[in-house]
Biopython code that builds the backbone (N, CA, C, O; Angstrom):
import numpy as np
from Bio.PDB.StructureBuilder import StructureBuilder

atoms = [
    (1, "UNK", "N", (-42.559, 6.135, 33.326)),
    (1, "UNK", "CA", (-41.858, 5.169, 32.484)),
    (1, "UNK", "C", (-40.653, 5.858, 31.836)),
    (1, "UNK", "O", (-40.798, 6.942, 31.269)),
    (2, "UNK", "N", (-39.450, 5.237, 31.913)),
    (2, "UNK", "CA", (-38.266, 5.886, 31.338)),
    (2, "UNK", "C", (-38.312, 5.872, 29.814)),
    (2, "UNK", "O", (-38.954, 5.031, 29.185)),
    (3, "UNK", "N", (-37.600, 6.845, 29.259)),
    (3, "UNK", "CA", (-37.543, 6.912, 27.791)),
    (3, "UNK", "C", (-36.675, 5.772, 27.259)),
    (3, "UNK", "O", (-35.677, 5.397, 27.876)),
    (4, "UNK", "N", (-37.060, 5.236, 26.127)),
    (4, "UNK", "CA", (-36.256, 4.190, 25.501)),
    (4, "UNK", "C", (-35.204, 4.831, 24.613)),
    (4, "UNK", "O", (-35.485, 5.774, 23.873)),
    (5, "UNK", "N", (-33.988, 4.307, 24.698)),
    (5, "UNK", "CA", (-32.921, 4.821, 23.845)),
    (5, "UNK", "C", (-33.104, 4.288, 22.435)),
    (5, "UNK", "O", (-33.608, 3.181, 22.247)),
    (6, "UNK", "N", (-32.700, 5.064, 21.450)),
    (6, "UNK", "CA", (-32.744, 4.524, 20.087)),
    (6, "UNK", "C", (-31.701, 3.426, 19.940)),
    (6, "UNK", "O", (-30.651, 3.505, 20.576)),
    (7, "UNK", "N", (-31.947, 2.418, 19.136)),
    (7, "UNK", "CA", (-30.979, 1.325, 18.978)),
    (7, "UNK", "C", (-29.727, 1.798, 18.238)),
    (7, "UNK", "O", (-29.757, 2.774, 17.488)),
    (8, "UNK", "N", (-28.626, 1.075, 18.471)),
    (8, "UNK", "CA", (-27.383, 1.415, 17.794)),
    (8, "UNK", "C", (-27.485, 1.161, 16.293)),
    (8, "UNK", "O", (-26.976, 1.938, 15.486)),
    (9, "UNK", "N", (-28.139, 0.081, 15.936)),
    (9, "UNK", "CA", (-28.315, -0.263, 14.526)),
    (9, "UNK", "C", (-29.793, -0.458, 14.252)),
    (9, "UNK", "O", (-30.549, -0.832, 15.150)),
    (10, "UNK", "N", (-30.207, -0.213, 13.035)),
    (10, "UNK", "CA", (-31.613, -0.494, 12.706)),
    (10, "UNK", "C", (-31.900, -1.996, 12.798)),
    (10, "UNK", "O", (-31.022, -2.824, 12.553)),
    (11, "UNK", "N", (-33.107, -2.322, 13.144)),
    (11, "UNK", "CA", (-33.501, -3.716, 13.333)),
    (11, "UNK", "C", (-33.289, -4.542, 12.058)),
    (11, "UNK", "O", (-32.896, -5.706, 12.136)),
    (12, "UNK", "N", (-33.544, -3.953, 10.895)),
    (12, "UNK", "CA", (-33.393, -4.688, 9.629)),
    (12, "UNK", "C", (-31.933, -5.095, 9.410)),
    (12, "UNK", "O", (-31.647, -6.216, 8.988)),
    (13, "UNK", "N", (-31.012, -4.167, 9.702)),
    (13, "UNK", "CA", (-29.591, -4.472, 9.526)),
    (13, "UNK", "C", (-29.155, -5.568, 10.505)),
    (13, "UNK", "O", (-28.364, -6.443, 10.152)),
    (14, "UNK", "N", (-29.670, -5.512, 11.721)),
    (14, "UNK", "CA", (-29.345, -6.523, 12.718)),
    (14, "UNK", "C", (-29.838, -7.905, 12.295)),
    (14, "UNK", "O", (-29.115, -8.893, 12.429)),
    (15, "UNK", "N", (-31.057, -7.974, 11.790)),
    (15, "UNK", "CA", (-31.595, -9.259, 11.336)),
    (15, "UNK", "C", (-30.811, -9.792, 10.138)),
    (15, "UNK", "O", (-30.607, -10.999, 10.007)),
    (16, "UNK", "N", (-30.375, -8.884, 9.270)),
    (16, "UNK", "CA", (-29.576, -9.306, 8.111)),
    (16, "UNK", "C", (-28.233, -9.890, 8.563)),
    (16, "UNK", "O", (-27.786, -10.909, 8.036)),
    (17, "UNK", "N", (-27.595, -9.243, 9.535)),
    (17, "UNK", "CA", (-26.322, -9.766, 10.039)),
    (17, "UNK", "C", (-26.516, -11.100, 10.761)),
    (17, "UNK", "O", (-25.683, -11.998, 10.635)),
    (18, "UNK", "N", (-27.603, -11.234, 11.513)),
    (18, "UNK", "CA", (-27.866, -12.505, 12.190)),
    (18, "UNK", "C", (-28.058, -13.629, 11.185)),
    (18, "UNK", "O", (-27.535, -14.729, 11.369)),
    (19, "UNK", "N", (-28.807, -13.355, 10.122)),
    (19, "UNK", "CA", (-29.003, -14.381, 9.088)),
    (19, "UNK", "C", (-27.674, -14.764, 8.454)),
    (19, "UNK", "O", (-27.410, -15.939, 8.200)),
    (20, "UNK", "N", (-26.834, -13.752, 8.201)),
    (20, "UNK", "CA", (-25.531, -14.020, 7.585)),
    (20, "UNK", "C", (-24.689, -14.932, 8.471)),
    (20, "UNK", "O", (-24.138, -15.920, 7.987)),
    (21, "UNK", "N", (-24.580, -14.615, 9.769)),
    (21, "UNK", "CA", (-23.722, -15.392, 10.657)),
    (21, "UNK", "C", (-24.298, -16.763, 10.961)),
    (21, "UNK", "O", (-23.544, -17.692, 11.251)),
    (22, "UNK", "N", (-25.619, -16.914, 10.901)),
    (22, "UNK", "CA", (-26.195, -18.227, 11.139)),
    (22, "UNK", "C", (-26.016, -19.149, 9.940)),
    (22, "UNK", "O", (-26.040, -20.370, 10.094)),
    (23, "UNK", "N", (-25.836, -18.585, 8.749)),
    (23, "UNK", "CA", (-25.672, -19.402, 7.547)),
    (23, "UNK", "C", (-24.219, -19.757, 7.257)),
    (23, "UNK", "O", (-23.955, -20.632, 6.433)),
    (24, "UNK", "N", (-23.275, -19.098, 7.915)),
    (24, "UNK", "CA", (-21.865, -19.396, 7.689)),
    (24, "UNK", "C", (-21.505, -20.656, 8.471)),
    (24, "UNK", "O", (-21.731, -20.729, 9.679)),
    (25, "UNK", "N", (-20.946, -21.646, 7.778)),
    (25, "UNK", "CA", (-20.625, -22.919, 8.424)),
    (25, "UNK", "C", (-19.133, -22.987, 8.724)),
    (25, "UNK", "O", (-18.419, -23.841, 8.198)),
    (26, "UNK", "N", (-18.675, -22.077, 9.576)),
    (26, "UNK", "CA", (-17.295, -22.083, 10.031)),
    (26, "UNK", "C", (-17.308, -22.123, 11.546)),
    (26, "UNK", "O", (-18.367, -22.085, 12.173)),
    (27, "UNK", "N", (-16.116, -22.201, 12.131)),
    (27, "UNK", "CA", (-16.028, -22.125, 13.580)),
    (27, "UNK", "C", (-16.478, -20.750, 14.047)),
    (27, "UNK", "O", (-16.406, -19.777, 13.296)),
    (28, "UNK", "N", (-16.934, -20.673, 15.263)),
    (28, "UNK", "CA", (-17.473, -19.426, 15.799)),
    (28, "UNK", "C", (-16.445, -18.304, 15.756)),
    (28, "UNK", "O", (-16.801, -17.160, 15.472)),
    (29, "UNK", "N", (-15.177, -18.604, 16.033)),
    (29, "UNK", "CA", (-14.173, -17.549, 16.113)),
    (29, "UNK", "C", (-13.671, -17.114, 14.738)),
    (29, "UNK", "O", (-12.806, -16.240, 14.666)),
    (30, "UNK", "N", (-14.175, -17.684, 13.647)),
    (30, "UNK", "CA", (-13.752, -17.279, 12.307)),
    (30, "UNK", "C", (-14.901, -16.713, 11.476)),
    (30, "UNK", "O", (-14.765, -16.586, 10.259)),
    (31, "UNK", "N", (-16.016, -16.374, 12.094)),
    (31, "UNK", "CA", (-17.181, -15.984, 11.316)),
    (31, "UNK", "C", (-17.138, -14.557, 10.800)),
    (31, "UNK", "O", (-17.758, -14.264, 9.778)),
    (32, "UNK", "N", (-16.434, -13.665, 11.467)),
    (32, "UNK", "CA", (-16.406, -12.271, 11.046)),
    (32, "UNK", "C", (-15.523, -12.067, 9.833)),
    (32, "UNK", "O", (-14.854, -12.989, 9.366)),
    (33, "UNK", "N", (-15.534, -10.852, 9.336)),
    (33, "UNK", "CA", (-14.794, -10.536, 8.116)),
    (33, "UNK", "C", (-13.287, -10.624, 8.329)),
    (33, "UNK", "O", (-12.578, -11.176, 7.486)),
    (34, "UNK", "N", (-12.790, -10.092, 9.438)),
    (34, "UNK", "CA", (-11.349, -10.053, 9.684)),
    (34, "UNK", "C", (-10.929, -11.018, 10.787)),
    (34, "UNK", "O", (-9.811, -10.921, 11.292)),
    (35, "UNK", "N", (-11.795, -11.937, 11.166)),
    (35, "UNK", "CA", (-11.474, -12.829, 12.270)),
    (35, "UNK", "C", (-10.359, -13.801, 11.937)),
    (35, "UNK", "O", (-9.614, -14.206, 12.829)),
    (36, "UNK", "N", (-10.226, -14.185, 10.678)),
    (36, "UNK", "CA", (-9.151, -15.108, 10.310)),
    (36, "UNK", "C", (-7.793, -14.437, 10.491)),
    (36, "UNK", "O", (-6.812, -15.102, 10.824)),
    (37, "UNK", "N", (-7.728, -13.124, 10.273)),
    (37, "UNK", "CA", (-6.460, -12.415, 10.446)),
    (37, "UNK", "C", (-6.064, -12.408, 11.910)),
    (37, "UNK", "O", (-4.910, -12.679, 12.242)),
    (38, "UNK", "N", (-7.019, -12.096, 12.798)),
    (38, "UNK", "CA", (-6.661, -11.990, 14.213)),
    (38, "UNK", "C", (-6.529, -13.346, 14.880)),
    (38, "UNK", "O", (-5.758, -13.483, 15.830)),
    (39, "UNK", "N", (-7.257, -14.356, 14.412)),
    (39, "UNK", "CA", (-7.217, -15.660, 15.074)),
    (39, "UNK", "C", (-6.140, -16.575, 14.514)),
    (39, "UNK", "O", (-5.676, -17.476, 15.215)),
    (40, "UNK", "N", (-5.734, -16.367, 13.277)),
    (40, "UNK", "CA", (-4.772, -17.270, 12.643)),
    (40, "UNK", "C", (-3.503, -16.521, 12.235)),
    (40, "UNK", "O", (-2.398, -16.967, 12.542)),
    (41, "UNK", "N", (-3.649, -15.408, 11.559)),
    (41, "UNK", "CA", (-2.499, -14.713, 10.992)),
    (41, "UNK", "C", (-1.545, -14.151, 12.021)),
    (41, "UNK", "O", (-0.335, -14.357, 11.923)),
    (42, "UNK", "N", (-2.071, -13.442, 13.006)),
    (42, "UNK", "CA", (-1.209, -12.828, 14.012)),
    (42, "UNK", "C", (-0.476, -13.882, 14.851)),
    (42, "UNK", "O", (0.730, -13.738, 15.055)),
    (43, "UNK", "N", (-1.147, -14.940, 15.349)),
    (43, "UNK", "CA", (-0.389, -15.971, 16.072)),
    (43, "UNK", "C", (0.667, -16.667, 15.210)),
    (43, "UNK", "O", (1.752, -16.980, 15.700)),
    (44, "UNK", "N", (0.364, -16.912, 13.936)),
    (44, "UNK", "CA", (1.377, -17.525, 13.066)),
    (44, "UNK", "C", (2.578, -16.604, 12.870)),
    (44, "UNK", "O", (3.720, -17.063, 12.860)),
    (45, "UNK", "N", (2.323, -15.314, 12.715)),
    (45, "UNK", "CA", (3.423, -14.357, 12.557)),
    (45, "UNK", "C", (4.272, -14.296, 13.822)),
    (45, "UNK", "O", (5.499, -14.250, 13.742)),
    (46, "UNK", "N", (3.632, -14.293, 14.988)),
    (46, "UNK", "CA", (4.392, -14.281, 16.242)),
    (46, "UNK", "C", (5.213, -15.559, 16.412)),
    (46, "UNK", "O", (6.367, -15.505, 16.840)),
    (47, "UNK", "N", (4.623, -16.701, 16.080)),
    (47, "UNK", "CA", (5.344, -17.964, 16.204)),
    (47, "UNK", "C", (6.528, -18.009, 15.240)),
    (47, "UNK", "O", (7.617, -18.442, 15.617)),
    (48, "UNK", "N", (6.325, -17.570, 14.010)),
    (48, "UNK", "CA", (7.408, -17.600, 13.022)),
    (48, "UNK", "C", (8.551, -16.675, 13.437)),
    (48, "UNK", "O", (9.719, -17.052, 13.342)),
    (49, "UNK", "N", (8.222, -15.474, 13.894)),
    (49, "UNK", "CA", (9.286, -14.548, 14.280)),
    (49, "UNK", "C", (10.029, -15.049, 15.524)),
    (49, "UNK", "O", (11.247, -14.897, 15.617)),
    (50, "UNK", "N", (9.310, -15.640, 16.475)),
    (50, "UNK", "CA", (10.004, -16.143, 17.666)),
    (50, "UNK", "C", (10.888, -17.339, 17.323)),
    (50, "UNK", "O", (11.987, -17.459, 17.863)),
    (51, "UNK", "N", (10.433, -18.224, 16.440)),
    (51, "UNK", "CA", (11.277, -19.348, 16.023)),
    (51, "UNK", "C", (12.526, -18.866, 15.293)),
    (51, "UNK", "O", (13.610, -19.419, 15.477)),
    (52, "UNK", "N", (12.375, -17.837, 14.466)),
    (52, "UNK", "CA", (13.530, -17.272, 13.768)),
    (52, "UNK", "C", (14.543, -16.709, 14.766)),
    (52, "UNK", "O", (15.744, -16.954, 14.649)),
    (53, "UNK", "N", (14.046, -15.949, 15.750)),
    (53, "UNK", "CA", (14.952, -15.339, 16.723)),
    (53, "UNK", "C", (15.620, -16.396, 17.604)),
    (53, "UNK", "O", (16.794, -16.255, 17.947)),
    (54, "UNK", "N", (14.896, -17.445, 17.971)),
    (54, "UNK", "CA", (15.495, -18.534, 18.756)),
    (54, "UNK", "C", (16.563, -19.246, 17.930)),
    (54, "UNK", "O", (17.647, -19.539, 18.434)),
    (55, "UNK", "N", (16.261, -19.522, 16.676)),
    (55, "UNK", "CA", (17.239, -20.166, 15.800)),
    (55, "UNK", "C", (18.487, -19.331, 15.610)),
    (55, "UNK", "O", (19.602, -19.851, 15.618)),
    (56, "UNK", "N", (18.293, -18.027, 15.439)),
    (56, "UNK", "CA", (19.448, -17.146, 15.282)),
    (56, "UNK", "C", (20.281, -17.105, 16.556)),
    (56, "UNK", "O", (21.509, -17.060, 16.491)),
    (57, "UNK", "N", (19.627, -17.120, 17.710)),
    (57, "UNK", "CA", (20.354, -17.122, 18.981)),
    (57, "UNK", "C", (21.146, -18.389, 19.184)),
    (57, "UNK", "O", (22.291, -18.343, 19.634)),
    (58, "UNK", "N", (20.550, -19.527, 18.857)),
    (58, "UNK", "CA", (21.262, -20.799, 18.988)),
    (58, "UNK", "C", (22.464, -20.836, 18.034)),
    (58, "UNK", "O", (23.541, -21.295, 18.414)),
    (59, "UNK", "N", (22.284, -20.358, 16.811)),
    (59, "UNK", "CA", (23.378, -20.321, 15.842)),
    (59, "UNK", "C", (24.514, -19.427, 16.345)),
    (59, "UNK", "O", (25.685, -19.800, 16.271)),
    (60, "UNK", "N", (24.161, -18.250, 16.854)),
    (60, "UNK", "CA", (25.192, -17.327, 17.348)),
    (60, "UNK", "C", (25.925, -17.904, 18.554)),
    (60, "UNK", "O", (27.138, -17.739, 18.681)),
    (61, "UNK", "N", (25.186, -18.586, 19.447)),
    (61, "UNK", "CA", (25.852, -19.168, 20.614)),
    (61, "UNK", "C", (26.764, -20.303, 20.207)),
    (61, "UNK", "O", (27.852, -20.438, 20.767)),
    (62, "UNK", "N", (26.359, -21.129, 19.247)),
    (62, "UNK", "CA", (27.175, -22.280, 18.866)),
    (62, "UNK", "C", (28.416, -21.863, 18.090)),
    (62, "UNK", "O", (29.401, -22.602, 18.056)),
    (63, "UNK", "N", (28.380, -20.677, 17.460)),
    (63, "UNK", "CA", (29.553, -20.210, 16.724)),
    (63, "UNK", "C", (30.311, -19.106, 17.471)),
    (63, "UNK", "O", (31.293, -18.573, 16.956)),
    (64, "UNK", "N", (29.866, -18.767, 18.662)),
    (64, "UNK", "CA", (30.581, -17.777, 19.478)),
    (64, "UNK", "C", (30.497, -16.369, 18.921)),
    (64, "UNK", "O", (31.403, -15.566, 19.142)),
    (65, "UNK", "N", (29.449, -16.060, 18.218)),
    (65, "UNK", "CA", (29.308, -14.730, 17.617)),
    (65, "UNK", "C", (28.443, -13.856, 18.540)),
    (65, "UNK", "O", (27.617, -14.343, 19.312)),
    (66, "UNK", "N", (28.677, -12.528, 18.419)),
    (66, "UNK", "CA", (27.845, -11.578, 19.141)),
    (66, "UNK", "C", (28.135, -11.472, 20.618)),
    (66, "UNK", "O", (27.276, -11.047, 21.390)),
    (67, "UNK", "N", (29.350, -11.856, 21.029)),
    (67, "UNK", "CA", (29.707, -11.782, 22.451)),
    (67, "UNK", "C", (29.990, -10.329, 22.834)),
    (67, "UNK", "O", (30.444, -9.528, 22.017)),
    (68, "UNK", "N", (29.712, -10.019, 24.082)),
    (68, "UNK", "CA", (30.099, -8.718, 24.601)),
    (68, "UNK", "C", (31.454, -8.870, 25.259)),
    (68, "UNK", "O", (31.691, -9.839, 25.981)),
    (69, "UNK", "N", (32.327, -7.942, 25.022)),
    (69, "UNK", "CA", (33.706, -8.020, 25.557)),
    (69, "UNK", "C", (33.736, -7.672, 27.013)),
    (69, "UNK", "O", (34.801, -7.683, 27.629)),
]
sb = StructureBuilder()
sb.init_structure("model")
sb.init_model(0)
sb.init_chain("A")
sb.init_seg("    ")
for serial, (resi, resn, name, xyz) in enumerate(atoms, 1):
    if name == "N":
        sb.init_residue(resn, " ", resi, " ")
    sb.init_atom(name, np.array(xyz, "f"), 0.0, 1.0, " ", f" {name:<3s}", serial, name[0])
structure = sb.get_structure()
């Protein structure tokens, strides 16, 4: 019979985390501590920066600024 590996976390800590996540009434992708940052914050930051850069490009093109000679 092969040897059993020790678990990564103690069973008590695992059961405590399971109870915590089962009692949280949020969407599955927002249940962790930092999940709101990665699921909401980063996409919003990327969208805001891309909209800013697109707006700046349209403004520069309409006013003829930033041309290469």
